[in-house]
N, C-alpha and C positions, 0 to 999 in steps of 0.2 A: 454538615452534608461531607464535609471533607475528611471525616475520621469514619465517616461509611464508604466515601471511595478509599481510601487508607486501607482500610480492613479489607474490602473486596479484593482489592491489589496482593497485600501481603495473603491473603486466603490462596487465591489463584498463582501467587510467586511458590507457596508450598506445596500446594498440588503438584506444579509442573517439577520442583526439586525432587520431590518423591517419585514420581514418574522415573524421571531421570534416574535418581540413585536404583529404582527397582525394574530397569527398561529389559536389563538380560532376561532375570526371571519372568518380566512379563512375554518377551518375544518366543521362551520357551514353551511357556502355555499355551499362546497364542498360534505357535507352528504345530503343538499337539494337538489342538483341536481339528488339525487337519485341513484347515484352512489354507486354499493354494497360493500361489506368490503373487496368482494375478489377482486375487483378491484383497491381498494385503498391500498393495501397491496404490490402495485409493486409501491408504492412512491419513493422508492428509484433509480427507474432507470432516473430519475432525477438529480440525484448527479451521473450517470454515463453518465449522456448524456451531463451535466456540464466540465467533464474532458475531453470529445470529443472536447468541443470547445481549448482546453490547448493542446490536443494530437496530431491531425490531423494536424494544422500547424506547431508543433515540427516535424513532420516524413517527413513532404513533404520539398524535397530539396529546397534551397534558399538561398539566401547570404549571410544572416547575421545567422550564426552558435551560437553565444552570445546569441541572443535572443529566438531561437529557443532551445538552452539548457535550458534556464530559464524557457521556457514554458513546457517543457517536466518533471519537478519536480512536479507543482501544479497539470498536470493531471493524474500524476504516483497515488497521494496522492486522491484524488478524485476517481482515480477507484479503487483503493482500499477499500477508506469507502463503497462507493456506493454498492461494490461487497457482503462486509462484512454486511454491513444495507440490503439489499435484499435479502441475507440468513435468517439472524434473522427473516427480515418480513413475508417469506414465511411459516417457517418452525416456527413460534411465538416461539422461543427458543430465548429470551433475554437475557436468565444468560449464555447464550455462550459468552458473553462481558468480563465473567472473566478471559478468554485467549484469544478472538477475537480482542481486544486489539491490542494487537503485530501484527496487520497488518498495524498500524498506522507506528511505523519505519521498518518496512518491506516495503510497497510500498514506505515512503520517500524517502528509501534506492537504492530501485531499481528505482527511478527518478532521483536521483543523478547518481549510475552509467548509465541510460540511458544518461544525460545529458553530464557524462562526455566522451562517447562514440560519442555524435553529434559535441561535441563542441573540440574533441580531447584532453581533459587534464584527464593524466594519476592518477591525484590525486583524483577529482570528483570519479572515476573507483573505485580505493582501499578504497575511505571514502563511499562509496556509499554501494561497497558490503559489508564492512566491518556492515555497520548498520542495511542491510537487514540482514546478518548472526543473526547480534544477536535479530532482531523480529525472524528470524524460531526459534533460541533457545529458546527464551522468548515462542514463540509458545508450541514449546514440552514441556519445563518445566512447564507452567500453564495449556495446556489440560491435563497432566497426571495427576497433582494436583487435576482439580477442573472439569474434563470432566465427562463423562461417562466412562462406561468400554471400549466399544470401541476406543475412545479417549486416554484411558491412553493406552492399548496393542498398539497402532499406534504409539503414543507420545515415549515408552519404545525400541520400533524398531528402532525409528526414531533418538535418543539422542545412542542407541547403535550402529549404521550405521554412525554416523556422530563420535561418538567415535574411531570407527576400521578405519576410513579413517583418521582420523588425525592422529592415529597410526605408521599407516602402511604408512605415508606420511611422519613422521617425521623418520621410522627407513628408507626409502626406500635414503632419502637425506642423512641421516648418510653413510648408506652401501655405496654408491654413492662417497663419500668423500675419503672412504677406499681408498687406492693405490693399485694395484696388487700386490703382495709377486712373485717377479722376481727371 
């Protein structure tokens, strides 16, 4: 099974490498087809569609839970990257990658959590949720620092909400451990 995953990953990397090498002729070919720039802005949908190659089989019921769990991680990763690229391509806000890079650990962590859920592996759930939470915190911090005023306000409120939730959770745990006075 690991050889199959290795083979698929290797073939995908070869395809991506060839596409990158041939990107200039491909762009010229697509432009010669007469497609408008408005249509070309939707190119990240190809990455989202590639994510479905991994996500659909991973979410279908089947016998090999470990293989399905292994497929959901790259599927979530590609879906997250594709969605972020689609946003920046359509809005032409490429500078947003100053904080949108945090979608990488978030989507990877989300994939690990889903893999843990599919394979019934609690360690994957814990690690995945920790990585995803780290991605969210990184987004909030970097959106506050590099985003526009709206992002700063939303991120600041998010950071305050996270701090409040952790504080209440810590206090609730301490209060629940105290024994009642008899």
